[in-house]
C-alpha positions as a printed Julia matrix, in Angstrom:
233×3 Matrix{Float64}:
 107.75   79.82   94.17
 109.46   83.16   93.43
 109.66   84.59   89.92
 112.12   87.32   89.01
 110.85   89.59   86.25
 113.35   91.3    84.04
 112.99   95.01   83.41
 110.24   94.97   80.86
 107.46   97.35   79.85
 104.43   95.1    79.62
 101.72   96.0    77.14
  99.13   95.64   79.89
  97.98   93.44   82.8
  97.09   90.52   80.51
 100.58   90.62   78.99
 102.1    90.42   82.49
  99.79   87.56   83.52
 100.63   85.59   80.39
 104.39   85.83   81.01
 104.0    84.83   84.69
 102.07   81.69   83.72
 104.39   80.79   80.83
 107.47   81.13   83.06
 106.02   78.41   85.31
 105.03   76.34   82.24
 101.41   76.11   83.38
  98.18   75.93   81.42
  95.86   78.92   81.59
  93.37   77.91   84.29
  91.79   79.51   87.37
  94.25   77.52   89.54
  97.22   78.87   87.56
  95.92   82.41   88.01
  95.62   81.83   91.77
  99.24   80.61   91.88
 100.64   83.76   90.26
  98.52   86.28   92.19
 101.32   87.19   94.61
 103.82   87.81   91.79
 101.26   89.96   89.97
 100.6    92.06   93.1
 104.35   92.51   93.66
 104.64   93.95   90.15
 101.6    96.23   90.7
 103.33   97.74   93.76
 106.1    99.01   91.47
 103.53  100.91   89.39
 102.4   103.27   92.15
 104.13  106.28   90.58
 103.04  105.43   87.04
 100.2   106.72   84.89
  96.98  106.44   86.98
  94.97  105.19   83.99
  97.42  102.32   83.37
  97.56  101.61   87.11
  93.76  101.33   87.2
  93.87   98.6    84.51
  96.33   96.58   86.59
  94.31   97.05   89.81
  91.09   95.81   88.17
  92.85   92.58   87.16
  94.47   92.38   90.64
  91.01   92.49   92.26
  89.82   89.61   90.05
  92.94   87.59   90.94
  92.27   88.11   94.67
  88.76   86.72   94.23
  90.14   83.65   92.39
  92.88   83.04   94.98
  90.45   83.48   97.88
  88.08   80.95   96.31
  90.97   78.48   95.87
  92.02   78.87   99.52
  88.48   78.93  100.95
  86.28   76.65   98.77
  83.22   77.31  100.96
  83.49   81.09  100.61
  80.46   82.36   98.7
  80.54   85.21   96.18
  77.79   86.89   94.21
  77.1    85.58   90.71
  78.46   88.74   89.07
  81.66   88.62   91.19
  82.4    85.01   90.25
  81.62   85.53   86.55
  83.87   88.63   86.42
  86.74   86.77   88.08
  86.56   83.42   86.27
  86.05   85.14   82.92
  89.66   86.27   83.34
  91.03   82.88   82.18
  88.99   83.11   78.96
  90.21   86.68   78.37
  93.79   85.52   78.82
  93.34   82.64   76.34
  91.91   85.04   73.75
  94.76   87.49   74.34
  97.33   84.7    73.89
  95.78   83.71   70.54
  95.89   87.28   69.25
  99.47   87.7    70.45
 100.59   84.5    68.69
  98.89   85.61   65.46
 100.56   89.03   65.75
 103.98   87.37   66.11
 103.31   85.18   63.06
 102.25   88.15   60.93
 105.32   90.06   62.12
 107.61   87.22   60.99
 105.85   87.11   57.62
 106.23   90.84   57.23
 109.97   90.72   58.0
 110.36   88.03   55.32
 108.23   90.07   52.87
 105.7    87.21   52.66
 102.69   89.42   52.14
  99.79   87.94   50.21
  96.23   88.81   49.24
  93.43   86.3    48.94
  91.44   88.15   46.27
  90.97   91.49   44.61
  88.71   93.93   46.4
  85.44   94.36   44.56
  84.12   97.78   45.49
  80.84   97.01   43.78
  80.04   94.72   46.75
  80.76   97.42   49.29
  77.94   97.83   51.81
  76.68  101.38   52.22
  75.76  102.49   55.73
  72.18  103.67   56.08
  71.33  105.27   59.44
  68.25  104.13   61.35
  65.35  106.47   60.5
  64.45  106.51   64.22
  67.88  107.9    65.14
  66.73  111.45   65.79
  68.68  114.17   67.56
  66.51  113.69   70.66
  67.1   109.91   70.72
  70.86  110.38   70.34
  70.85  112.97   73.12
  69.07  110.59   75.52
  71.45  107.73   74.63
  74.49  109.9    75.36
  73.03  110.96   78.71
  72.48  107.31   79.64
  76.04  106.41   78.56
  77.51  109.29   80.6
  75.69  108.01   83.71
  77.1   104.5    83.26
  80.62  105.83   82.67
  80.53  107.64   86.04
  80.2   104.28   87.8
  83.04  102.77   85.73
  85.36  105.68   86.53
  84.8   105.11   90.27
  85.84  101.43   90.05
  89.65  101.87   90.07
  89.43  103.98   93.27
  87.45  101.25   95.07
  89.88   98.55   93.93
  92.87  100.59   95.07
  91.4   100.94   98.57
  90.93   97.15   98.86
  94.52   96.38   97.8
  96.08   98.96  100.15
  93.96   97.78  103.13
  95.9    94.48  103.36
  98.81   96.17  105.17
  96.36   97.87  107.54
  94.73   94.52  108.26
  98.14   92.98  109.08
  98.72   95.67  111.73
  95.2    95.14  113.08
  95.72   91.36  113.44
  99.05   91.87  115.2
  97.35   94.14  117.73
  94.59   91.57  118.34
  96.95   88.65  118.97
  99.53   90.62  120.97
 100.0    88.96  124.36
  97.93   85.89  123.43
  99.34   82.39  123.17
  96.83   81.42  120.51
  93.55   82.39  118.89
  91.44   81.08  116.02
  90.43   82.2   112.55
  86.75   82.21  113.53
  87.56   84.7   116.33
  89.35   86.98  113.86
  86.42   86.83  111.43
  83.77   87.31  114.13
  83.52   91.05  113.54
  83.88   90.92  109.74
  81.49   93.37  108.09
  81.67   92.14  104.49
  83.04   89.47  102.17
  85.9    91.82  101.3
  86.82   92.07  104.98
  86.95   88.25  105.2
  89.17   88.0   102.1
  91.59   90.72  103.23
  91.8    89.21  106.73
  92.71   85.8   105.32
  95.32   87.2   102.91
  96.85   89.29  105.73
  97.04   86.15  107.88
  98.86   84.31  105.07
 101.37   87.15  104.86
 102.0    86.99  108.62
 102.56   83.24  108.29
 104.98   83.77  105.43
 106.95   86.23  107.61
 106.97   83.59  110.42
 105.21   85.98  112.8
 102.44   83.4   113.38
 101.95   79.7   112.69
  98.74   77.97  111.63
  97.35   74.56  112.58
  94.23   72.7   111.43
  93.35   69.28  112.87
  91.15   68.19  109.95
  89.59   69.43  106.71
  87.28   72.44  107.12
  87.85   72.61  110.9
  88.71   75.91  112.59
  92.26   77.16  112.02
  94.31   77.74  115.19
  96.69   80.73  115.11
  99.77   80.74  117.37
 102.27   83.55  117.76
 105.91   82.62  117.17
């Protein structure tokens, strides 16, 4: 299914995901997220010249969507516990975002109608006064900031790694075409024989789906979970 997005400045990757799912009138589930992965990636490609910080936010969500779609296409594919939790937590994030967005729309309508109200008067006598921890010394704060700076270095590197994985799909398509050139047929197991990582397996499979979509190759499978035969058209 193709979805045409109107020219719209989305508030972020979750805002884009929510509209893609609502346009297809689907519930927010992992399967729904898998179904809109291609449309999300198409939109991300248009952001290549945009602010790199905003682009990084979209690429992080794109990586999670690729994990979800790969799991839907290859049920036996195994991921690490942290990878699966990070990906499937996306549906819960999207549900929370939708709730906040609906509340924001309701408050906006109330504001336009001048329907402001207050539940009770503020009693400043009940105000809680902040008292710092007596153990929060200058040395302790210094060590905490050093630890935080170390963790932030790893987070800053994440968008670069995700960008490399997304771009490598086109390279994998060229690689597969070179491997099958001159052959009548081959198999998926042969293509994955030299795979060096789970990411390589995922990218190979997605590249193969793209080649099928372009009618460059055709796929056949005699029964569930049997090897997939690849024939050049």
